[in-house]
Structure formats: structure tokens, C-alpha cells
C-alpha positions in Angstrom: 36.1 -6.3 41.2 33.8 -3.7 39.8 34.6 -1.9 36.5 33.1 1.5 35.5 31.5 1.9 32.1 33.2 4.4 29.9 31.1 6.9 28.0 31.8 7.7 24.4 32.5 11.2 23.1 29.5 13.2 22.1 29.2 16.1 19.8 28.1 19.2 21.5 25.5 21.3 19.6 26.5 24.9 19.1 23.9 27.5 18.6 24.6 30.1 16.0 24.6 33.6 17.4 22.5 35.4 14.9 22.9 38.7 16.6 26.2 39.2 14.9 24.6 39.5 11.5 25.7 42.6 9.8 22.2 43.3 8.7 20.7 43.6 12.2 21.3 47.4 12.3 19.5 48.0 9.1 16.2 49.9 9.8 13.2 47.5 9.7 9.8 48.9 8.9 7.0 47.9 11.2 5.3 45.9 8.5 8.5 43.9 8.0 8.9 43.1 11.7 5.2 42.2 12.0 5.4 39.8 9.0 8.7 38.2 9.9 8.1 37.6 13.6 4.4 36.6 13.2 5.6 33.6 11.2 8.9 33.1 13.0 8.6 29.3 13.0 8.2 29.3 9.2 10.9 30.0 6.7 10.0 33.5 5.6 11.6 35.9 3.1 10.7 39.4 1.8 11.0 40.5 -1.8 11.0 44.0 -3.1 9.2 44.6 -6.4 10.5 47.2 -8.7 8.8 48.1 -12.0 11.1 48.8 -14.8 10.4 49.8 -18.4 10.8 46.2 -19.6 9.8 44.0 -16.7 9.4 43.5 -13.0 12.5 43.2 -10.9 12.5 41.0 -7.7 15.1 41.7 -5.1 15.7 40.0 -1.7 15.0 42.4 1.2 15.2 40.1 4.2 15.1 36.4 5.2 14.4 35.2 8.7 16.5 32.7 10.7 14.2 29.8 9.9 14.8 30.4 6.2 18.5 30.5 6.8 18.4 27.2 8.7 16.2 25.5 6.0 18.1 26.6 3.0 21.6 27.6 4.1 21.2 31.0 2.4 21.9 33.7 5.0 20.3 37.1 5.2 23.7 38.7 4.4 24.3 36.5 1.3 21.0 37.3 -0.4 19.9 40.7 0.7 20.0 43.2 -2.2 20.4 40.4 -4.8 17.9 39.7 -7.4 15.8 36.5 -7.3 17.1 35.7 -10.8 20.8 35.9 -9.7 20.4 33.9 -6.5 18.6 31.0 -8.2 19.8 31.4 -11.8 16.2 31.7 -13.0 15.1 32.0 -16.6 13.2 35.2 -17.3 10.5 33.3 -19.1 10.4 30.4 -16.6 7.5 29.3 -14.5 8.9 30.7 -11.2 9.1 34.3 -12.4 5.8 33.9 -14.1 4.2 33.0 -10.7 5.9 36.0 -9.1 4.6 38.3 -11.8 1.1 36.8 -11.3 1.2 37.5 -7.6 2.1 41.2 -8.4 -0.3 41.6 -11.3 -3.3 39.9 -9.7 -2.6 41.0 -6.1 -3.5 37.5 -4.7 -1.6 34.7 -3.0 0.2 32.3 -5.4 1.8 28.9 -4.8 4.9 27.8 -6.6 6.7 24.4 -6.3 10.3 23.8 -7.5 13.3 21.6 -6.8 16.4 23.9 -6.2 20.0 23.5 -5.2 20.6 25.2 -1.8 23.8 25.3 0.3 22.3 22.6 2.4 21.7 20.4 -0.6 18.9 19.9 -3.2 15.5 20.4 -1.8 11.9 20.3 -3.2 10.1 23.2 -1.7 6.6 24.7 -1.9 6.5 28.5 -1.6 3.4 30.6 -0.9 3.7 34.2 -2.2 1.6 36.8 -0.5 1.3 40.4 -1.7 2.3 42.6 1.3 0.4 45.6 0.1 -3.3 45.7 1.0 -4.1 48.4 -1.5 -2.5 50.0 -4.5 0.3 48.4 -6.6 2.2 45.5 -5.0 5.7 46.7 -4.0 6.6 43.9 -1.7 6.0 40.1 -1.5 6.1 37.9 1.5 7.2 34.3 0.8 6.7 31.3 3.1 8.7 28.2 2.2 8.0 24.6 3.2 10.1 21.6 2.3 7.9 18.8 0.8 10.5 16.1 0.1 12.1 13.9 2.7 12.4 10.9 0.5 16.1 11.2 -0.5 17.4 11.2 3.0 15.2 8.3 4.1 16.3 6.3 1.1 20.0 6.8 1.7 19.6 5.8 5.4 17.5 2.8 4.4 20.1 1.6 1.9 23.0 2.1 4.4 21.2 0.1 7.1 20.4 -2.6 4.6 24.0 -3.0 3.5 25.2 -3.1 7.1 22.7 -5.8 8.0 23.4 -8.0 5.0 27.2 -8.1 5.7 27.4 -10.3 8.9 30.8 -10.9 10.3 32.0 -13.9 12.3 34.9 -12.4 14.3 33.9 -13.6 17.8 36.8 -14.3 20.2 36.6 -17.4 22.4 38.1 -18.4 25.8 37.9 -21.3 28.2 37.6 -21.7 31.9 37.4 -24.4 34.6 36.2 -24.3 38.2 37.6 -27.0 40.5 34.9 -27.6 43.1 37.3 -29.4 45.4 39.6 -26.4 45.8 37.3 -23.7 44.4 40.2 -22.6 42.1 39.0 -20.9 38.9 41.3 -21.0 35.9 41.0 -18.8 32.8 42.7 -19.3 29.4 44.4 -16.4 27.7 41.4 -16.0 25.4 39.1 -15.5 28.4 41.6 -12.9 29.9 41.5 -11.1 26.5 37.7 -10.9 26.5 37.7 -9.5 30.1 40.7 -7.2 29.3 42.8 -8.3 32.3 46.5 -8.8 32.6 48.3 -12.0 31.6 48.3 -14.5 34.4 45.3 -13.1 36.2 43.4 -15.8 38.1 40.2 -14.7 39.6 38.0 -16.2 42.3 34.5 -17.2 41.5 33.2 -14.1 43.2 35.7 -11.9 41.3 34.5 -13.5 38.0 30.8 -12.9 38.8 31.6 -9.2 39.6 32.4 -8.6 35.9 28.7 -9.2 35.1 26.3 -6.4 35.2 24.3 -6.3 38.5 21.1 -7.4 36.7 22.9 -10.4 35.3 24.7 -11.6 38.4 21.8 -13.6 39.8 21.5 -15.3 36.5 25.1 -16.4 36.3 25.0 -17.6 40.0 21.9 -19.7 39.3 23.6 -21.2 36.1 26.6 -22.2 38.2 24.6 -23.6 41.1 22.2 -25.6 38.9 25.2 -27.0 37.0 26.9 -28.0 40.3 23.8 -29.3 42.1 21.6 -30.7 39.4 24.3 -31.5 36.8 22.5 -29.2 34.3 24.5 -27.7 31.5 23.8 -24.0 30.7 24.1 -21.7 27.8 23.3 -18.0 28.1 24.1 -14.5 26.7 24.8 -11.9 29.4 26.4 -8.5 29.6 29.7 -7.7 31.3 31.9 -4.7 32.0 35.6 -5.4 31.3 38.5 -4.4 33.5 39.0 -1.5 31.1 35.4 -0.4 31.6 34.1 -1.5 28.2 30.7 -3.0 27.8 30.6 -6.4 26.2 28.1 -9.2 25.6 29.4 -12.7 26.2 27.9 -16.1 25.5 28.8 -18.3 28.4 28.4 -22.1 28.4 29.2 -24.6 31.1 28.8 -28.3 31.9 29.5 -30.5 34.9 32.6 -32.8 35.1 31.9 -35.9 37.1 34.1 -38.6 38.7 32.5 -41.7 40.1 29.1 -40.0 39.9 30.2 -36.9 41.7 30.5 -33.4 40.2 34.1 -32.4 40.8 34.4 -29.5 38.4 32.6 -27.2 36.0 34.1 -26.5 32.6 33.1 -24.2 29.9 33.8 -21.3 27.6 33.0 -17.7 27.0 32.6 -16.1 23.6 32.6 -12.3 22.9 29.3 -11.8 21.0 29.2 -8.1 21.3 29.4 -7.6 17.5 26.6 -10.1 17.0 24.4 -8.4 19.7 25.1 -5.0 18.1 24.1 -6.4 14.7 21.0 -7.9 16.3 20.1 -4.5 17.8 20.6 -2.8 14.4 18.6 -5.4 12.7 15.8 -5.1 15.2 15.9 -1.3 14.8 15.9 -1.6 11.1 12.9 -4.0 11.2 11.0 -1.7 13.5 11.7 1.3 11.3 10.6 -0.5 8.2 7.5 -2.0 9.9 6.5 1.3 11.3 7.3 3.4 8.2 4.4 5.4 6.8 5.6 4.6 3.2 4.9 1.3 1.5 8.1 -0.8 1.3 8.5 -3.9 -0.8 11.6 -6.1 -1.3 11.9 -8.5 -4.2 14.5 -10.9 -5.4 16.4 -10.2 -8.7 13.6 -11.7 -10.8 10.9 -9.6 -9.2 9.4 -12.1 -6.8 8.2 -10.5 -3.6 10.0 -11.5 -0.4 8.8 -8.8 2.0 6.2 -6.1 2.3 5.7 -3.8 5.3 2.3 -3.0 7.0 2.0 0.3 5.1 2.1 -1.6 1.8 -0.5 -4.0 3.2 -2.7 -1.0 4.1 -2.2 0.8 0.8 -2.8 -2.2 -1.5 -5.1 -4.4 0.5 -2.9 -7.4 0.0 -1.6 -9.0 3.2 2.0 -10.1 3.6 1.0 -13.7 3.3 -0.9 -13.0 0.0 1.9 -10.8 -1.5 5.0 -12.8 -0.7 5.8 -15.2 -3.6 4.0 -13.1 -6.1 5.1 -10.4 -8.5 4.5 -6.6 -8.0 2.3 -6.7 -11.0 -0.5 -7.8 -8.6 -1.2 -4.0 -8.3 -0.8 -3.3 -12.0 -3.6 -0.9 -13.2 -3.2 -1.2 -16.9 -2.6 2.6 -17.1 1.0 2.2 -18.3 2.2 0.7 -21.5 4.9 -2.0 -21.9 7.5 0.7 -22.7 7.0 2.2 -19.3 7.8 -1.1 -17.5 10.7 -1.9 -19.9 12.3 1.4 -19.0 11.8 0.6 -15.3 13.5 -2.8 -15.5 16.3 -1.5 -17.8 17.1 1.2 -15.2 17.2 -0.9 -12.1 19.0 -3.9 -13.7 21.7 -1.5 -14.8 22.2 -0.6 -11.1 20.5 2.8 -11.3 17.6 4.1 -9.1 14.2 4.5 -10.8 11.7 7.1 -9.8 8.3 7.9 -11.2 4.7 8.6 -10.4 2.4 5.8 -11.5 -1.2 4.5 -11.1 -1.6 1.2 -9.2 -4.7 -0.8 -8.3 -5.7 -2.0 -4.9 -6.9 -5.6 -4.2 -10.4 -4.0 -3.9 -10.1 -2.7 -7.4 -9.6 0.9 -6.6 -7.0 2.9 -8.5 -4.5 5.0 -6.6 -1.5 7.2 -7.4 1.9 6.5 -5.9 5.2 8.3 -6.0 7.6 5.3 -6.3 11.3 4.8 -6.0 13.0 1.5 -6.8 16.7 0.8 -6.0 18.9 -2.3 -6.5 20.5 -4.0 -3.5 24.0 -5.4 -4.1 26.3 -7.9 -2.4 29.9 -7.5 -1.5 30.9 -8.3 -5.1 28.6 -5.6 -6.4 26.2 -8.1 -7.9 22.5 -7.2 -7.7 20.6 -9.6 -5.4 17.4 -7.8 -4.6 15.4 -4.7 -5.3 13.7 -2.4 -2.7 10.8 -0.2 -3.7 9.5 2.7 -1.5 6.1 4.1 -2.5 3.9 6.9 -1.2 0.2 7.1 -1.8 -0.3 10.6 -3.3 -3.9 10.1 -4.4 -5.4 12.5 -1.9 -2.5 15.0 -2.5 -3.2 15.0 -6.3 -6.9 15.5 -5.8 -6.3 18.3 -3.3 -4.0 20.1 -5.8 -6.6 19.7 -8.6 -9.4 21.0 -6.4 -7.4 24.1 -5.3 -6.3 24.8 -8.9 -9.8 24.4 -10.4 -11.6 26.3 -7.6 -9.0 29.1 -8.0 -9.7 29.3 -11.7 -13.5 29.2 -11.2 -13.4 31.9 -8.6 -11.0 34.1 -10.6 -12.3 33.5 -14.1 -15.9 32.4 -14.2 -17.2 34.5 -11.3 -15.3 37.5 -12.6 -16.8 37.1 -16.1 -20.3 36.6 -14.7 -20.1 39.7 -12.7 -18.8 41.7 -15.7 -21.9 40.5 -17.6 -24.2 41.4 -14.7 -22.6 44.9 -14.4 -22.8 45.5 -18.1 -26.5 44.5 -18.3 -27.3 46.5 -15.2 -25.9 49.6 -16.9 -27.8 48.7 -20.0 -31.0 48.6 -17.9 -30.4 52.1 -16.7 -30.1 53.5 -20.2 -32.4 51.2 -22.2 -35.6 52.8 -23.5 -37.0 49.9 -25.5 -38.9 47.2 -23.6 -37.1 44.5 -25.7 -33.6 45.8 -24.6 -34.7 45.8 -21.0 -36.0 42.3 -21.2 -32.8 41.1 -22.9 -30.7 42.7 -20.1 -32.9 41.2 -17.3 -32.7 37.8 -19.0 -28.9 38.0 -19.2 -28.6 39.0 -15.5 -31.0 36.1 -14.5 -28.9 33.6 -16.5 -25.7 34.7 -15.0 -27.2 34.7 -11.5 -28.4 31.1 -12.1 -24.9 30.2 -13.3 -23.4 31.7 -10.1 -25.8 29.8 -8.0 -24.9 26.6 -9.7 -21.2 27.3 -9.2 -21.9 27.9 -5.5 -23.9 24.6 -5.2 -21.1 22.7 -6.9 -18.4 24.3 -4.8 -20.3 23.2 -1.7 -20.5 19.7 -3.1 -16.8 19.7 -3.8 -16.2 20.9 -0.2 -18.3 18.0 1.1 -16.5 15.6 -1.1 -13.1 16.4 0.3 -14.1 17.2 3.9 -15.7 13.8 4.5 -13.4 10.9 4.9 -14.3 8.0 2.8 -15.3 4.7 4.4 -13.2 2.1 2.6 -15.8 -0.6 3.5 -18.8 1.3 2.2 -20.8 -0.2 -0.6 -24.0 0.7 -2.5 -26.3 -1.0 -5.0 -25.8 1.0 -8.2 -28.4 -1.1 -10.0 -31.2 0.1 -7.7 -29.6 3.5 -7.5 -29.9 4.4 -11.2 -33.5 3.2 -11.3 -34.4 5.5 -8.4 -32.5 8.4 -9.8 -34.0 8.0 -13.3 -37.5 8.1 -11.7 -36.7 11.4 -10.0 -35.5 12.9 -13.3 -38.7 11.6 -15.1 -40.7 13.8 -12.8 -38.3 16.7 -13.0 -38.0 16.6 -16.9 -41.3 15.1 -18.2 -40.3 16.1 -21.8 -37.2 14.0 -21.7 -37.0 10.3 -22.6 -34.8 8.6 -19.9 -34.3 4.9 -20.3 -32.6 2.6 -17.7 -30.9 -0.7 -18.7 -29.5 -2.2 -15.5 -29.6 -5.4 -13.5 -31.7 -5.2 -10.4 -28.7 -5.4 -8.1 -25.1 -4.5 -8.8 -23.1 -3.8 -5.5 -20.1 -1.5 -5.9 -17.3 -0.2 -3.6 -18.6 3.3 -3.1 -20.5 5.5 -0.6 -23.4 7.8 -1.2 -21.3 10.4 -3.1 -21.5 8.1 -6.2 -25.2 9.1 -6.4 -24.2 12.8 -6.5 -22.0 12.1 -9.5 -24.6 10.0 -11.3 -27.3 12.7 -10.8 -24.9 15.4 -12.1 -24.1 13.4 -15.2 -27.8 12.8 -16.0 -28.6 16.4 -15.2 -26.0 17.6 -17.7 -27.2 15.2 -20.3 -30.7 16.5 -20.1 -30.3 20.2 -19.3 -27.6 20.9 -21.9 -29.5 18.9 -24.6 -30.6 20.9 -27.7 -33.1 18.3 -29.0 -36.9 18.8 -28.7 -36.9 15.5 -26.8 -33.7 14.8 -24.9 -32.9 11.1 -25.2 -30.8 9.8 -22.3 -29.9 6.2 -21.6 -28.6 5.1 -18.2 -26.9 1.7 -18.1 -25.0 -0.4 -15.6 -22.6 -3.0 -16.8 -21.5 -5.6 -14.2 -17.9 -6.8 -14.0 -18.5 -10.0 -16.0 -19.8 -8.0 -18.9 -17.1 -5.3 -19.1 -14.1 -5.5 -21.3 -11.7 -5.9 -18.4 -13.9 -8.0 -16.2 -12.8 -6.1 -13.1 -15.1 -3.0 -13.1 -18.7 -1.9 -12.9 -19.5 0.7 -15.6 -22.2 3.2 -15.1 -22.9 4.6 -18.6 -24.9 7.8 -19.4 -25.5 8.3 -23.1 -27.4 11.3 -24.7 -28.3 12.7 -28.1 -27.3 16.3 -27.2 -24.6 18.5 -28.7 -21.8 16.7 -27.0 -19.3 17.8 -24.4 -17.1 20.7 -25.7 -13.9 19.5 -27.4 -11.8 21.7 -25.2 -13.1 20.1 -22.0 -12.4 16.4 -22.8 -8.6 16.7 -22.8 -8.9 18.3 -19.4 -10.3 15.0 -18.0 -7.7 12.9 -19.9 -4.8 15.1 -18.5 -6.2 15.1 -15.0 -5.5 18.8 -14.7 -6.2 22.2 -16.3 -3.7 24.3 -18.2 -4.0 27.9 -19.5 -5.1 26.4 -22.8 -7.1 23.4 -21.6 -9.7 24.2 -19.0 -13.4 23.7 -18.4 -16.2 26.2 -18.1 -17.5 24.9 -14.8 -17.3 22.4 -12.0 -19.7 19.8 -13.3 -17.2 17.5 -15.1 -14.6 17.9 -12.3 -17.2 17.0 -9.7 -18.0 13.7 -11.5 -14.3 13.1 -12.1 -13.4 13.6 -8.4 -16.2 11.3 -7.2 -14.9 8.6 -9.5 -11.3 9.1 -8.3 -12.4 9.2 -4.7 -13.8 5.7 -5.0 -10.7 4.5 -6.8 -12.3 4.5 -10.3 -12.1 6.7 -13.4 -14.2 8.8 -15.7 -14.3 8.2 -19.5 -15.9 10.5 -22.1 -16.6 9.3 -25.7 -18.7 10.6 -28.6 -22.1 9.0 -29.2 -23.3 8.0 -32.6 -24.7 9.8 -34.5 -24.4 12.6 -32.0 -24.1 13.3 -28.3 -21.8 12.0 -25.6 -21.2 8.9 -23.6 -20.0 9.5 -20.0 -18.8 6.3 -18.2 -18.1 6.2 -14.5 -16.0 3.1 -14.0 -16.0 2.0 -10.3 -14.7 -1.1 -8.5 -17.2 -3.8 -7.6 -17.9 -4.6 -4.0 -15.7 -7.3 -2.6 
């Protein structure tokens, strides 16, 4: 007999008819239509800007369908409402400050925030564009992108993990016997229950084989024939379709029964292993998902001993699964976080809570990298914690990209604007100056500003090159020979400076040719900004065995100049600029980014009795 497979119910997707929106008849200006439908695949909204006596008012004008789908906020629900009311924003908060900046400066502005939408909490990045090409900004176009998928992935991972760790042994078992003398096949009640047939049903051998799927019928026939002819027992897992049309996996076993050396019967059992097969499928899917995940995943026991790492973790850290399993996650500890940081981590996860933070780790090669990490406890049926799972995302490139955009934006807006103001002012002074001394002063000021602008342009090009070129993780260079060659070049360029090199002949490091660019920039700053009659600059290289940690190569540039301005050093320590803490140019940032690009760091100290010590700390070649 042949049974038909029953299909399960499926949810039909229903498309929402947006044409019934009450706002569709509202007149739409051409610039609105152009803006909205040009970016129809993006979540787009329009904001009207109204200038009041006290402040600027921001009111929703339109949102497109993609915005509705992404946030759950419909056009009808927000149109005409103020930004402050929809999102309960503080008038002095960062979000409204960025909106005001877009209006006042008339330039595009990015703002990131985590908000509660009807579809749930989302972390979104919004780019604000002034819609007016000239005159006061009266309207803003916003484009929204979701930048956080971590929460959904973690919930799904935790659910799958719980399912796969709670195996059940509920298999049903039945017996059967085939009399080879009469060809009678007998089933027990358990077998009938598995195949969902009526009580008392006695099939023929052909009837029984028909329950198996067409692809498996040759297999069961060969099992039976080998058992009868060659007296070979068999044990296999095959797929059947029951009399009720249900798909099931069964384990079928059989062995010969002999009398006087002759096989007279076959006897065996069938077991419903559908649940087990489904669990195996889920486990296989889970393993594939974890193995192919783009995020690093690590599972430890309750004491923190690593039991599993996925390929992404191997790629990010440089430690293979064989190397990592059995060790503690501290193998990637960078030394950038104090004991209180790790104490808080362990207190959180041991109490059953989820821990999330951004931290600095260190690869096997010695490079430092930033990760966004989440650690969650795994519990058994009794609620006891048995393991911990950590998911981490390498955000090093993302952080450097944000820094670059922020700094370049500040340079272009602030430094270039100031330089042009000086040039314009001195150009006007030239037109009216009668004294030769005044004209000379104005020309000198213009030349200095032009030189500064040229330097900014050159550094911006260097920054572009730094981020456009992908780094070769296997690249190495000999920094000992490098500093000697660079110092010789500077001796020729600055004959009045005293440049001393103290470095071993050969010190290989894990870096490409961009390290030379950073070293040259550091030496150039030490000489060109020196206010002494004879600039004294010492360039040293300290191999790993001579550093305080024993894990780094230090390239040290010390000078006797006026020192790096106090307001610029905190910028490097923070890793970002603020309205109150920012640099005057790109030089320090360029050196900092090169160090970060190779997985190292930049340190700045005061020299004694005066001057600065700039240290590029880079990983040694492995």
C-alpha cells in the first residue's frame, strides 16, 4: 500500500495595502516625491523645520513605506507631530543638538541612537540631509539604517542551544517476524502503532516494503535478502510514510533464525526514531549556523575553560580550535582592562545575567583589536548554570572608520575654514596696506596658511591611502633597518638637527610599509616643531625581550622641543575627539591610526627636562 505525505499548514503572507493611507491625498511637492521615491528602498522621512523665538521646532512631514516597515511608525501616526513628542526627546539632548547642527551648518549630519519603536527596541543610524540647496534650511531629509542585529541572533542561538541540550528518549518500539516457510509476516501491536494501521493488521512482505519511501525500498529489500541468503544481520535507519500519511524515521533491525543450519525465519524490531532524527537535523543545522557565523563564538564550562570556538573566533584571534580548547579566554587578554572590569563581568554572568561591553583583546600575533562582546549563561533543566557562551564582533575597522570620518569632518569644517579666514583677512590687508612691512607680514601669513592647507591635503591623502588599502596580515618589516634609513634621510633634510639612532641591526615586526609613514611623520614633527637652536631627536627601537611587557616592539622618538600641546594628548588617550578635546591637525591621528592598523598603540609622555616622547608600540613578527 502507498500512503500520501500530509503537508503542514503554512502561514500565508499578506501584503499591506498602503494605498488606503489617509495621507495619500495630501498634496506632495515635487521635491518631496523626488526625495522619497529616489530612496524608496531606504527608510526615509521628512522633517519640517520651524524657527520660533526660543528654538527650532522639528515636525514630521512624511515617512515612506520602508520607514513604516522598519520602525512600525506609520505615516498617519507621526505626520504633524513633533520629533520631541514622538521619541520623548530632551530639548538639550544629543539628538536635537545634531538636528540643530544640520540646520545651522547646512550640512549632512549622522546621529546614532537606540530607540523603542512599535517593532521593538532598535539601534539605528540616521543621516540627516538639509533639503534646501540655498537659503535657510526649512526641511530635513532623514535616512535610517538599522545597525544592530545582535539581540535577535542571541535569542535564536539561546533557544536552539536549550533545545539541543534537552534530549528525550521517548522512542516507540515494535517487533516483527517473517516465516520463510509460509511467507507469513507478523507484526506486534507496537509495530502497528508505529505504522498507524488498525489492530489486527497483518501485511505481506510486499505490503510492508511499500511503507518505505521509494528511495529506501531497494535498501530494505537488500537487507532482507542478505539476511535470508547470507545469514547477515542488519541494522539501518530508513524513512517511511505511515497509513495516516505521516513521515517517520524508523530504525529497523533483523537477524536470521536457523534450524538445523537452515534459515527458516527472520526476526527483528522497528523503532520510531523520528524525534531523534529531528534532533539530529536541528543539531546539524545549529552546528552549521555556528560554524558559518560571521561573529566569533566561544563556549566555556562554568569555570571558564574553553570547550568550543567557531571558525570566526579562530580567524579573529589567530588561535586554532585545537590551541584554544582547554585554555581560558584570558589567552586574548590585552591588559587594557583592570581587575574590576573582569570582576564585574564574572559577577554578572554567574548571577545568571547577560553581560555586554566593548573591550580590547589581543590576537595570537600580538595585535590589539576591539570587540563588541556579549556573554550569556547556559542553564540545565534545573536552572543551574553549566556553561557560558560568548559572541563577539570585531569592530576595530568600524571604530577607526568612525574616528576618521569625525576627524576629517572637523578638519574640513574647522581648520580649513579658519585658514581661509586668515587668508581672506590678509588679502584684504594687502589691498589697503601702504607700508612695506605690513604687506610683508600679510604675505607671510598667507604663505604660512597655504603651507598648512597643503600639509592638511597631504595628510588627508595619506589617511585615505591608509584606509583604502587592505592590510596584509602576513606582512612584516625590519624596523631596525627602517629607522636607520629614515634617520639618514632626515639628516640630509635637516642638517642643523642632531638625530641619533639607537636600534639593533634587525628587529622584525608585524607591519607593512605604512609603519614607515608613521615613523617619518613622528620624526618630522619632532624636528619641524622644535624651538631649540639645535633640535635634538633620538630614535630608538626596543625589541620584545627588553620591553616592560616582553610582548611588543617599541619605536621611541624623543625630542627636546616644546612638547605636544596638553589639549592634544587626552585626544589620543580617549581615542576620539570631543568639542573640548581635539587636535589642531592630522599628524597625531595619522600616527595613531597606523599604530592601530597594525594592532598596536600610540603612547605620548613628557621628556625630561623638556620635550616629548612618542612611542609606537607594535607587535613583533611571528
